[in-house]
FIKOLLUM-289919 format. One record per residue: z, y, x of N, C-alpha, C, O in turn; residue in one letter. Coordinates in steps of 0.05 Angstrom, whole numbers, plus 5000, padded with zeros to 4 digits. Atoms other than C-alpha are relative to their C-alpha. Example, Ala and Ser with C-alpha at 12.3 -4.5 7.8 and 13.67 -1.06 7.14 Angstrom:
500049765018515649105246500050245018501350245039A;499949764984514349795273501450224985501850444995S;
This chain:
497349975016188937555193502450065027501949915046M;498549874981194637895242502650054992503350124970R;497049795004201638125247498850264993496750375000V;501249684998201838815223503050145014502550325030I;498049834992208839085243501649835013501549595005A;498250144993214238875288500749885026500150095038G;500450094978215338515355497149915013496249955035I;502850114997208538165344497950014996495949885001H;502449765007204838705319496749985015495949995038K;502550044977197838605333498349675003496149575003G;500350294995197737935341498349804979499049784956R;501750205016192537425313501449774994502749665011Q;498950225008194736865266497249814997495149934998L;501550144999190436265262499550004969501950014963K;501650095030187036165178500849655003500049525023P;500850305013188435415147497649985000496350154988V;503549985001181135165163500449814966502249674956P;500850075039178234995081499850224993499450435004G;499749805020178835325024502549964982502450064959H;497550105010185935055004501450285006503450304993H;497849845011189235615010498750325008496950375024T;499849655008188936405000501350185017503450265006R;499449854987190536855056502250284989500850464980P;499549745013194837435032498950275024499850285047T;500449754989191738115058501450145014503850145008T;498649884981193438515112500950254971503250294963D;499049745017193139125058502649924984504450104982K;498349995024197938765003502849945020505150025015V;497850124982202238445061500550345015502250434999K;498949704996203639175088501550184979503550324983E;498149915026205439395016502149904992504250024989A;497050234999210038835006502450105013504650205006I;497549944985213638925062501950315008504250345016F;499349805007214139635058502450074982504350224986Q;497149995016218639524998501549755007502549704985V;498150234995222438925020501449985021503549855023I;498749894960223939185101499750284998500550404978G;502250154999220339425121500949825028499349725043P;498650114968224939135182501849964993503250134984F;497450044999230038775178502149865024501249705041F;498649984986236738745214500249615011500049565035S;500050274997237237925213499149894965497950034948D;499650185029237737355145499149755018499349725043G;502050295008233836675136498150194977498950354960I;503350065018226136735102500449724996501449565012V;501450255012224036145058498449994997498349954973L;501950015008216636165061498549774986496949645001D;500950185002214635645008497249954989496450124973L;503349875006207035534997498550075026496450205025F;500249724981206235795065497750015011497050235022A;502849944991199635655086499650065019499349855031G;500650004974198235925149503450085009504250055032S;498349894988204936215149500950245008503050295019G;501249724996202836895155502950144990504250255008G;497649765017208937275109501049865010501350005030L;496849994983214736875143500450045023502650085034G;500549884971211437035212500750304998502250415014I;500349764997210537695190503450104998503850315009E;498349915005217837755170502649915024505049965027A;498350084964220337435242500050195012502050315022L;500849734980216737975275501450244998502350385016S;498349775030219938475222503349885002504949944984R;495949915003228138265244500749794986503049784994G;498850154998229737695216499949725010497849595014M;499450234976232237125252499649714991500449555008N;500350325004230736435223497750054973497850224955Q;501550185034225336145166499749815002500149725024A;500950295015223335525136498050064983497750214964I;503549955008216335465126499449744980500649544988F;499950285022214834905068496650054983495850234969V;502449925012207434735053499249614990500249435004D;500350215009204934085015497949835024497949595033K;501850204987198534035062499950075034500450265048Q;499750034983197733745116498150115027498750045050P;501249754983192534265155501150254993500150435006K;497649775008197334795128502449925015503850085027A;497250044976202934475167498950045027499850235041I;500749914980199034415226499350335015499650445038H;500149624993197435185225502150205005502250425016T;497049884987204535335229500149975014499250155028I;499250114972206235005283499450095019500850155038R;501049804980200235325319501050295002501450425023E;499949764998201735935295502950075012503350265027N;496750004988209335885314499750005036500450165053L;499050084964208735595386497150295013497350375037K;501349864990203136105398501450335009501050465029Q;499149794993206936685390503549975004505050165001L;497150134981214136275420502550114976504450274976K;497549835025217636375351501749684990503749654976L;498850245007218435565354503249884990503849674980D;496950094997226735635357500650114970502550044956D;498749815022226636125296500049884982501349954963K;501349965031223235705247500149685000499949525019A;500250415011223334945214497450024981497050184963E;502650045016216434695188501049724988502449554998V;498550215022217434225127497949964976497650074954F;502350105022211133775100501249974963501249744954R;499550135027213333755025499250124982497750314983T;499549795031214033984953502650144996504950065001D;498849774998216734644940503249894987505549904996A;496450115014222334324889501449755014503849735010F;498950174978224133784936501450175026503450095038R;499649884977224534284991502550204994503850295012A;497649835013229934704947501549884999503649995006I;498350215012233534124928501249905034503649845037K;499050014968233734005016501750145005503750065018A;498449794982236634695028502749974984505050014992A;496549895016241834664970502149835020504349905026A;497350154999244934055003500150015035501449875050K;498649904965244334395080502250274997503350365018R;497849875017249334915029497050355014497850585011E;502049784996242835455054499750294985498850284963L;500749745015242236155030498950225018499750315040R;502549884997236436555033500150365001501050474980F;499849745003236037325049496950084982496450234963N;502849945012228737325031498249734991498149555007L;501950185008223936834989497050084994496650274979V;502949894994215836895001499649734970500549504970L;500550195013213836524943496150094983495450264967L;503149965003205336464936498249794997496149755010D;501650245007203235834906496650024990495550184975P;502849945019195935694891500550004968501949854953P;499249805028195736114825498049754986496149604991Y;500550225022195935744760499949675004498649504992G;499150284998198935124792503349974994504449764988K;497450075002206435284787501350254981500650484979V;498749865025211235504729501750315020503950235026D;497749804980215036184775502649944987504549885002Y;496749955009221436194719500449735009502849715014L;498450164999222235514733500749915034502449755042E;499150054982221435564803502750275013504550225030L;497349865007226136214796503249944988505050104988L;497849985008231535874764500849715015503049615011N;499650284973231135214819501050215026502250115044E;498249884972233435834874502549994991504349875003L;497749935004238736044828501949714991504249665000V;497750314998241435294802501549945031503949935035E;499850114986241035074867502250195025502650085047N;499049834989245335714898498650075030499750045052R;501350044972239835824950499850305001498850325023L;500049754998239936644945502450165002503850184982L;498949874989244337074985500650234980499850184957A;498849695016247037774951498050125017497350155041D;502149744992242138254944497449845008495950015015N;502350104993235937744963498350154982498950284962A;501449835011229337964953498549744994498949595013I;501650135004224537464923496950074989496450124965V;503049875008216437654928498849794987499549564993Y;502350235018211637244882497850224992497850444981C;502849995006204437264884498849894980499449664973E;500950125023200437184826496849974991495649935012H;501650045008194237114793500550324972502450354957E;499449745017193437834751499549884974500150044956A;500050115035192237444684502949914998504049954977S;496850035004199537204696502350265008502650385029E;497949775003205237704677502449865010503149625006A;496850114998212037604702501550194990500650424989L;498549755008217837974674501250095013501950035036P;498649724977221038574693502849915002504049995022H;497150034987228438274689498949674991497249614974E;498850205016230037584681502449775015501949635035Y;499050095001235937254683502150175025503350385017G;499049774982239537564757497350205021497650375038P;501749904990232837744777499450294986499850324962F;500949734995230538464780496950175004496850345021Q;501949894997224138714778500350365031501150575022A;499849854990224139214837497050065008496950285020I;502349925000216339234841497949864994497649655007K;501650195014210538984800496850185008496550425002Q;502049815000203439194821497049835003497049635017E;501950214993196438914820497650205022497450445023N;501050074970191838844883496949945001496049715002Y;502450145011184038934871499349814979498249594983G;499550125022184638734799500049674991499649564969G;499350175005185938114818502949705016503549465016L;497450084997192238004848502150194983501650414973I;497849905001199338154830501549945013501849745028N;497150194981205138104859502950094988503050334980I;497949885012212038184832502650045031502749875049T;497350094983218838314880501950064983502350274969I;497649985013224338164853503350025018503449865037Y;498050004983231738324884502549874982503649984962Q;497650055011237237914863503350104993505050165010V;496549865005244238154830500949694990499549604973N;498850105009248137614817502450014982503249804970H;498549875015253538044782499249974969500749884951E;500150065028249738054721498149784991496549784972G;501350345017247237294715501949854979501149644968A;
């Protein structure tokens, strides 16, 4: 695992030990950031189900100026902190060990607005539409925010859903689907 582009291009990232996480492949990471970036001038990213933090770190490397990483697994939290420290990104990141829905509520209390939300939960364990609803109901999405969803190929997400409009839906290697939404609050 490595950072694909930006100020930390080529830097290695530590994976989470064990088999509880599934890192996004470099091929998929490159493809999604070509759609959602490829570079950012600023903004805040929320990396739910962060695993090693690879996607959020990629967003920071490409110009996001703040990231919040959330995962329930202690090994994942430890790995995220190690990766942030290694790249000297501690000052641009907050790391929380909690459930995704609790993290959403906590972010709402702080009145945070995210420009990019990364959703890559364990396959088959989370209702994406429920997560999307929570993001909207808690007013966590900035105007034109991008929401990235990585899911099993067998799970289809709608092209349109409330304020969410898919800007890319693709299959990678037969097993992984991605859906990238842009948020249009006017259409909600």
